[in-house]
C-alpha positions as CSV (number, residue, x, y, z in Angstrom):
1,M,0.0,0.0,0.0
2,P,1.5,3.4,-1.0
3,V,2.3,5.9,1.7
4,H,3.1,9.6,1.2
5,H,4.4,12.0,3.9
6,H,4.2,15.8,3.7
7,I,5.6,18.0,6.5
8,F,4.9,21.7,6.7
9,T,5.4,24.5,9.2
10,L,2.7,27.0,10.2
11,A,3.6,30.3,11.9
12,T,0.9,31.3,14.3
13,R,0.2,34.8,15.7
14,G,-1.0,33.5,19.0
15,Q,-4.1,32.0,20.4
16,A,-6.6,31.4,17.6
17,T,-7.7,28.8,15.1
18,Y,-5.8,28.6,11.7
19,E,-7.3,26.8,8.8
20,I,-5.0,24.3,7.2
21,T,-7.5,22.5,4.9
22,D,-5.9,23.7,1.7
23,E,-2.4,22.6,2.7
24,V,-3.7,19.1,3.7
25,A,-5.6,18.9,0.4
26,R,-2.4,19.8,-1.5
27,A,-0.6,16.9,0.3
28,V,-3.4,14.5,-0.7
29,R,-3.2,15.6,-4.4
30,A,0.6,15.3,-4.4
31,S,0.4,11.8,-2.9
32,G,-1.2,10.3,-6.0
33,I,-3.5,8.3,-3.8
34,R,-7.1,8.1,-4.9
35,D,-8.8,6.2,-2.1
36,G,-7.6,5.9,1.5
37,T,-7.0,8.1,4.5
38,A,-5.1,11.2,5.3
39,T,-3.8,11.4,8.9
40,V,-2.9,14.9,10.1
41,F,-0.6,15.2,13.2
42,V,0.8,18.2,15.0
43,R,4.2,17.7,16.8
44,H,3.5,19.9,19.8
45,T,1.9,19.7,23.3
46,S,0.4,23.2,23.5
47,C,-1.7,23.3,20.3
48,S,-4.1,20.8,18.7
49,L,-5.9,19.9,15.5
50,I,-9.7,20.1,15.1
51,I,-12.2,19.6,12.4
52,F,-14.6,22.5,12.8
53,E,-17.0,24.9,11.2
54,N,-15.2,26.9,8.5
55,A,-18.1,29.1,7.1
56,D,-18.9,31.4,9.9
57,P,-16.0,33.0,11.9
58,S,-18.3,33.6,14.9
59,A,-18.1,29.8,15.6
60,Q,-14.4,30.1,16.1
61,T,-14.9,33.1,18.4
62,D,-17.3,31.1,20.5
63,L,-14.9,28.1,20.6
64,L,-12.0,30.3,22.0
65,A,-14.4,31.8,24.6
66,Y,-15.6,28.4,25.6
67,F,-12.1,27.0,26.2
68,E,-11.2,30.2,28.1
69,R,-14.0,29.4,30.5
70,L,-13.4,25.6,30.6
71,V,-9.7,25.9,31.3
72,P,-9.0,29.4,32.7
73,E,-5.5,30.9,33.0
74,N,-4.1,31.8,36.4
75,A,-6.0,29.0,38.2
76,P,-4.5,28.8,41.7
77,Y,-4.1,25.0,41.6
78,F,-1.8,25.0,38.5
79,V,1.8,24.1,39.4
80,H,3.2,24.0,35.8
81,T,3.5,27.7,35.1
82,L,7.2,28.2,34.3
83,E,6.4,29.5,30.8
84,G,3.6,31.8,31.9
85,A,-0.1,31.8,32.8
86,D,-1.1,30.1,29.5
87,D,1.4,27.3,29.9
88,M,-0.7,24.6,31.8
89,P,-4.0,25.7,30.3
90,S,-2.5,25.2,26.8
91,H,-1.5,21.6,27.7
92,L,-4.9,20.8,29.1
93,R,-6.7,22.3,26.1
94,M,-4.6,20.1,23.9
95,V,-5.5,17.0,25.9
96,L,-9.2,17.9,25.6
97,T,-9.0,18.1,21.8
98,R,-6.5,16.0,19.7
99,T,-3.1,16.1,18.2
100,S,-4.3,14.2,15.1
101,E,-7.2,13.8,12.8
102,V,-7.9,11.0,10.3
103,I,-9.9,12.0,7.2
104,P,-11.1,9.7,4.4
105,V,-9.8,10.3,0.9
106,I,-12.2,9.5,-1.9
107,D,-11.4,10.1,-5.5
108,A,-8.2,12.0,-4.5
109,R,-10.1,14.5,-2.3
110,L,-10.6,14.9,1.4
111,A,-14.1,13.6,2.2
112,L,-15.0,16.6,4.5
113,G,-18.5,17.9,4.9
114,S,-19.8,21.1,3.4
115,W,-18.9,23.3,6.4
116,Q,-15.9,21.4,7.7
117,G,-12.4,22.6,7.7
118,V,-9.1,21.3,9.3
119,F,-7.7,23.8,11.8
120,L,-4.6,24.1,14.0
121,F,-6.0,25.3,17.3
122,E,-3.2,27.4,18.9
123,H,-3.5,27.5,22.7
124,R,-0.5,29.7,23.5
125,R,-0.8,33.5,23.5
126,A,2.6,34.2,21.9
127,P,3.4,33.4,18.2
128,H,4.9,29.9,17.6
129,R,6.1,27.9,14.6
130,R,4.1,24.6,14.5
131,E,5.2,21.5,12.6
132,I,2.4,19.4,11.0
133,V,2.8,16.0,9.4
134,V,0.3,14.7,6.8
135,T,0.5,11.0,6.0
136,V,-1.7,9.8,3.1
137,M,-2.2,6.0,2.6
138,G,-4.3,4.1,0.2
139,E,-4.8,2.9,-3.3
140,T,-3.5,4.8,-6.4
């Protein structure tokens, strides 16, 4: 079974969601695989990957606000704060989401729904460079 790897770096501007659907789709097209799966993986512990609404930006605003309430910064019980108030919350937010997504590939295209996009969910407030691995496997 053919396997194709594509690694790319995304520069974030701080806490937000960053759509990477187009880059993942490019990796699928470059792979030459027609039917199979694309696994997207981020190599970090303070950001995550999500499949989320990509049509209305207010959904992303609500997502950020929800996670701020769910895992607030400056909680008095956090011990792991060496890198700042967003350090431990960023790790917990990553655990509550995922570091990878698996997406079906059908006819050499991501089989996402109409309003679905693949996003890097940056949990840190400062800019970072995030490395993302796309592995496409299947039939050519």
